[in-house]
C-alpha positions as CSV (number, residue, x, y, z in Angstrom):
1,R,52.7,49.5,129.8
2,R,51.6,48.0,126.5
3,F,49.3,45.6,128.3
4,G,47.8,48.5,130.4
5,R,47.1,50.6,127.3
6,T,45.3,47.6,125.8
7,L,43.1,47.2,128.9
8,H,42.5,51.0,129.3
9,P,39.2,51.2,127.2
10,L,37.8,48.2,129.2
11,L,38.7,49.6,132.6
12,D,37.9,53.3,131.8
13,P,35.3,53.6,129.0
14,D,34.8,57.3,129.6
15,G,38.5,58.0,128.9
16,F,38.1,57.0,125.3
17,E,35.4,59.6,124.8
18,R,37.6,62.2,126.4
19,D,40.4,61.3,124.0
20,V,38.1,61.6,121.1
21,A,36.9,65.0,122.3
22,R,40.4,66.3,122.7
23,T,41.4,65.0,119.3
24,T,38.4,66.7,117.7
25,A,39.1,70.0,119.4
26,A,42.7,69.9,118.3
27,T,41.6,69.1,114.7
28,Q,39.3,72.0,114.7
29,R,42.0,74.4,115.9
30,Q,44.3,73.1,113.2
31,L,41.6,73.5,110.6
32,Q,41.0,77.1,111.6
33,E,44.8,77.9,111.5
34,L,45.0,76.2,108.1
35,T,42.1,78.3,106.8
36,K,43.7,81.4,108.1
37,A,47.0,80.5,106.5
38,I,45.2,79.8,103.1
39,E,43.6,83.2,103.3
40,Q,47.0,84.9,104.0
41,V,48.6,82.9,101.1
42,S,45.8,83.9,98.7
43,A,46.2,87.6,99.7
44,R,49.9,87.4,99.1
45,V,49.4,85.7,95.7
46,D,47.1,88.5,94.7
47,R,49.6,91.1,95.8
48,V,52.4,89.3,93.8
49,E,50.2,89.2,90.8
50,R,49.6,92.9,91.0
51,I,53.3,93.6,91.5
52,D,54.2,91.3,88.5
53,R,51.7,93.1,86.3
54,R,53.2,96.5,87.2
55,Q,56.9,95.5,87.0
56,S,57.0,92.9,84.2
57,E,57.9,95.4,81.5
58,H,60.4,97.1,83.8
59,L,62.1,93.8,84.6
60,E,62.2,92.9,80.9
61,D,63.9,96.2,80.1
62,T,66.4,95.7,82.9
63,A,67.2,92.2,81.7
64,Q,67.9,93.5,78.2
65,Q,70.2,96.2,79.6
66,L,72.0,93.6,81.7
67,R,72.4,91.3,78.6
68,Y,73.8,94.2,76.6
69,G,76.1,95.3,79.4
70,T,77.3,91.7,79.9
71,R,78.2,91.4,76.2
72,Q,80.1,94.7,76.4
73,Q,82.0,93.6,79.5
74,L,82.9,90.2,77.9
75,A,84.2,92.0,74.8
76,F,86.2,94.4,76.9
77,S,87.5,91.5,79.0
78,D,88.5,89.6,75.9
79,R,90.5,92.6,74.6
80,L,92.2,92.9,78.0
81,L,93.0,89.2,78.0
82,K,94.6,89.5,74.5
83,V,96.6,92.5,75.6
84,A,97.7,90.7,78.8
85,N,98.7,87.6,76.8
86,T,100.6,89.7,74.3
87,D,102.3,91.6,77.1
88,K,103.2,88.3,78.8
89,R,104.6,86.8,75.6
90,T,106.6,90.0,74.9
91,H,108.2,89.9,78.4
92,F,108.8,86.2,78.1
93,I,110.7,86.6,74.8
94,R,112.7,89.4,76.3
95,E,113.7,87.5,79.4
96,R,114.6,84.4,77.4
97,A,116.9,86.5,75.2
98,F,118.5,88.0,78.3
99,R,119.1,84.6,79.8
100,R,120.8,83.5,76.6
101,L,123.0,86.7,76.5
102,R,123.9,86.3,80.2
103,H,125.0,82.7,79.5
104,I,127.2,83.9,76.6
105,G,128.7,86.6,78.8
106,R,129.6,84.2,81.6
107,D,131.2,81.7,79.2
108,R,134.8,82.0,78.2
109,G,134.6,80.7,74.6
110,P,134.5,82.6,71.3
111,V,131.4,84.7,70.4
112,I,130.1,85.1,66.9
113,I,128.0,88.2,66.4
114,G,126.1,88.3,63.1
115,P,126.1,87.9,60.2
116,W,124.2,91.0,59.3
117,T,122.8,90.8,55.8
118,G,119.9,93.2,56.0
119,E,119.3,96.9,55.3
120,V,122.1,99.4,56.0
121,G,119.6,101.7,57.8
122,F,118.5,98.9,60.2
123,E,122.1,98.0,60.9
124,L,123.1,101.6,61.7
125,L,119.9,102.5,63.6
126,Y,119.2,99.3,65.6
127,W,121.7,96.5,65.3
128,V,125.0,98.4,65.9
129,P,123.7,100.1,69.1
130,F,122.2,96.9,70.3
131,V,125.5,95.0,69.8
132,R,127.4,97.7,71.7
133,W,124.9,97.5,74.6
134,V,125.1,93.6,74.7
135,V,128.9,93.7,74.8
136,E,128.9,96.3,77.6
137,R,125.9,95.0,79.6
138,F,127.0,91.4,79.7
139,R,130.7,92.1,79.9
140,I,131.7,90.2,76.9
141,D,135.5,90.5,76.3
142,P,135.9,92.0,72.8
143,A,138.8,89.7,72.3
144,R,136.3,86.8,72.2
145,I,134.1,88.4,69.6
146,T,134.0,87.9,65.8
147,L,131.8,90.3,64.0
148,I,130.3,89.3,60.6
149,S,128.8,91.9,58.3
150,R,129.4,93.1,54.8
151,G,130.9,96.1,53.0
152,G,133.5,96.9,55.6
153,T,131.3,98.2,58.5
154,A,133.8,97.3,61.3
155,S,134.2,101.0,62.3
156,W,130.4,101.4,62.9
157,Y,130.5,99.1,66.0
158,G,133.2,101.0,67.8
159,L,134.8,97.8,69.2
160,P,138.5,98.0,68.0
161,D,139.6,94.7,69.7
162,V,137.1,92.5,67.9
163,K,137.9,90.4,64.9
164,Y,135.8,91.5,61.8
165,V,134.9,89.1,59.0
166,D,133.4,90.5,55.8
167,L,131.1,88.0,54.3
168,L,131.7,89.5,50.8
169,E,135.2,88.2,51.1
170,R,133.8,84.6,51.5
171,R,130.6,84.9,49.4
172,S,129.9,86.6,46.1
173,A,127.7,89.6,45.8
174,K,125.3,87.4,43.7
175,E,125.0,84.9,46.6
176,L,124.3,87.7,49.0
177,Q,121.7,89.2,46.7
178,E,120.0,85.8,46.3
179,H,119.9,85.4,50.1
180,S,118.6,89.0,50.6
181,A,115.8,88.4,48.0
182,Q,114.3,85.8,50.5
183,G,113.7,88.6,53.0
184,K,115.7,91.5,54.4
185,K,114.4,91.1,57.9
186,Q,116.5,88.4,59.6
187,K,113.8,87.1,61.9
188,N,115.0,83.5,61.5
189,L,118.3,81.7,61.2
190,R,118.5,80.7,57.6
191,V,120.8,78.2,55.8
192,F,123.0,81.0,54.4
193,D,123.6,82.4,57.9
194,R,124.0,79.1,59.6
195,R,126.7,77.9,57.2
196,L,128.7,81.1,57.5
197,M,128.4,81.1,61.3
198,R,129.6,77.5,61.5
199,E,132.5,78.2,59.2
200,V,133.7,81.2,61.3
201,A,133.2,79.3,64.5
202,A,135.3,76.4,63.3
203,E,138.1,78.9,62.6
204,R,137.8,80.1,66.2
205,G,138.2,76.7,67.6
206,G,134.5,75.7,67.9
207,G,132.3,75.9,70.9
208,A,131.2,79.4,70.1
209,G,128.2,81.4,71.4
210,F,126.1,83.0,68.8
211,V,124.3,86.4,68.8
212,H,122.3,86.4,65.6
213,P,120.2,89.4,64.5
214,A,117.1,87.3,65.1
215,I,117.5,88.0,68.8
216,M,117.3,91.7,68.1
217,Y,114.3,91.3,65.8
218,A,112.4,89.3,68.5
219,M,113.1,91.9,71.1
220,F,112.5,95.0,69.0
221,T,109.4,93.8,67.0
222,P,106.9,94.8,69.8
223,Y,108.2,98.4,69.5
224,W,108.0,98.4,65.7
225,K,104.4,97.1,66.0
226,R,103.7,99.9,68.4
227,V,102.9,97.5,71.3
228,T,105.6,98.9,73.5
229,P,106.9,102.5,74.0
230,E,110.2,103.8,72.8
231,P,112.2,103.0,76.0
232,W,111.5,99.4,75.3
233,V,114.3,99.6,72.7
234,S,116.3,102.7,73.7
235,D,117.1,101.0,77.1
236,I,118.9,98.2,75.3
237,M,120.9,100.3,72.9
238,K,124.1,102.3,73.2
239,N,124.5,105.1,70.7
240,T,127.9,106.6,70.1
241,R,129.5,108.7,67.5
242,I,131.2,106.7,64.7
243,T,134.9,107.1,64.2
244,P,135.3,107.0,60.4
245,P,137.8,104.4,59.0
246,E,141.0,105.2,57.3
247,V,140.6,104.5,53.6
248,P,143.5,104.8,51.2
249,G,142.9,107.0,48.1
250,L,140.6,109.6,49.6
251,E,143.5,112.1,49.7
252,T,142.8,112.7,46.0
253,L,139.4,114.2,46.8
254,P,139.0,118.0,47.2
255,R,139.3,119.4,50.7
256,D,135.9,120.9,50.7
257,Y,133.0,119.1,49.0
258,V,129.4,118.1,49.3
259,A,128.6,114.4,49.3
260,V,125.6,113.3,47.2
261,R,124.0,109.9,46.9
262,F,121.1,109.1,44.6
263,Y,119.9,105.6,43.9
264,F,116.8,104.1,42.4
265,S,114.5,101.7,44.2
266,D,110.8,101.1,44.6
267,C,110.3,104.5,46.4
268,F,112.4,106.4,43.9
269,P,112.0,104.4,40.6
270,D,114.3,104.6,37.7
271,T,112.3,107.0,35.4
272,P,113.4,109.7,33.0
273,A,111.9,112.3,35.4
274,N,113.8,111.0,38.4
275,R,117.1,110.8,36.4
276,A,116.6,114.4,35.3
277,L,115.9,115.4,38.9
278,S,119.1,113.8,40.3
279,R,121.2,115.2,37.5
280,S,119.8,118.7,38.0
281,V,120.7,118.6,41.7
282,V,124.3,117.6,41.0
283,D,124.6,120.2,38.2
284,A,123.3,123.0,40.5
285,L,125.7,122.1,43.3
286,A,128.7,121.8,40.9
287,R,128.3,125.4,39.7
288,T,129.6,126.7,43.1
289,R,131.4,123.8,44.8
290,D,133.0,120.4,44.4
291,V,130.6,117.5,44.6
292,V,131.5,113.8,45.4
293,V,128.9,111.5,44.1
294,I,128.7,108.3,46.1
295,G,127.9,105.0,44.6
296,S,128.0,101.6,46.2
297,G,130.1,99.9,43.6
298,V,128.2,96.7,44.1
299,Q,124.5,95.7,43.8
300,V,123.3,93.3,46.4
301,D,119.7,94.5,46.6
302,D,117.1,96.4,44.5
303,H,119.1,99.7,44.8
304,R,120.6,101.0,41.5
305,D,123.0,104.0,41.5
306,A,122.1,107.1,39.5
307,D,124.4,108.5,36.9
308,A,126.9,111.0,38.3
309,G,127.4,113.1,35.2
310,T,130.7,114.4,33.8
311,Q,130.9,118.0,35.1
312,A,134.4,119.3,35.9
313,R,133.7,119.7,39.6
314,V,131.9,116.4,40.0
315,H,134.0,113.6,41.5
316,T,133.3,109.9,41.9
317,I,134.8,107.2,44.1
318,T,134.0,104.2,41.9
319,H,137.7,103.4,41.5
320,L,138.0,103.0,45.3
321,L,135.0,100.7,45.7
322,K,135.1,96.9,46.1
323,P,132.2,94.8,47.4
324,E,134.0,94.1,50.7
325,N,134.8,97.8,51.4
326,N,132.0,99.8,49.7
327,L,130.3,100.9,53.0
328,A,133.6,101.7,54.7
329,V,134.5,104.0,51.8
330,Q,131.1,105.6,51.8
331,T,131.4,106.2,55.6
332,A,134.8,107.9,55.2
333,V,133.6,110.1,52.4
334,I,130.5,111.2,54.2
335,A,132.5,111.9,57.4
336,R,134.8,114.3,55.5
337,A,132.0,116.1,53.6
338,K,130.8,119.6,54.5
339,S,127.2,118.4,54.0
340,F,125.4,115.3,52.7
341,I,122.5,115.1,50.3
């Protein structure tokens, strides 16, 4: 076939002219189509230019709005991400604490709860109900438990079968005061706590599980910072009425009396005006009824007791107070009072 194509112009000279004519006609048709296409393209380019001139400003405004909206959405997403991360961390800490408490509950060894060295208010309002809940929820046998606190607060916990250790029987009030000066919130396990816990654990035979207040602080802090609602803490607390302890010597107090407690601190400083105020309240009450002025008998923080005065119907309990029983005595006095100021 290749040989035939080579000989074709020699054998058929007119065929070559026909091929050229066909090629020329085809080229002309393609040229016409190309010219038409160029005209169509030019028309569309003109149209696009007219559209661009009309819409350029509109498109620029739209782009600005999109950029602003995107920045707003990114900022909102960033806030959501922070909330999500905080929520995730909060639940992680809670679940980790639950796992530790479940492990302690399943164990059969001794359990050391405490030591509590912080504010009285936080112990009563949060720590005591939390301990009650832990013991009940994780079925910890009270006979395994040793509670460590100060001032004779065993009655607050409502766990009669536990062993109570008062740290003020092992450490001086000055040592406790120096420890408390480092910070009243027990968010970490400090040397003072660790040594006392090891000491008590050794007396119980070693191998003890520990429930330190730092666990409660980790779980309750999101509520105190207003990140979580109130059920976040109320669901892991058990509140019950406190049965006051039996304290020898209270039988010498009147049958009906009003209990009064004034002490000076940063929020009620020791000034002549405040001293006069506290004295005037006690004097006014003592005109018509017996008054028992409560003092702590020990200074382990920045609270300083006010003067009780010497009126005939004013009674004090200073002679009953020791560092290791001062809160127990105050509890019993308040429980027997008709009212408390």
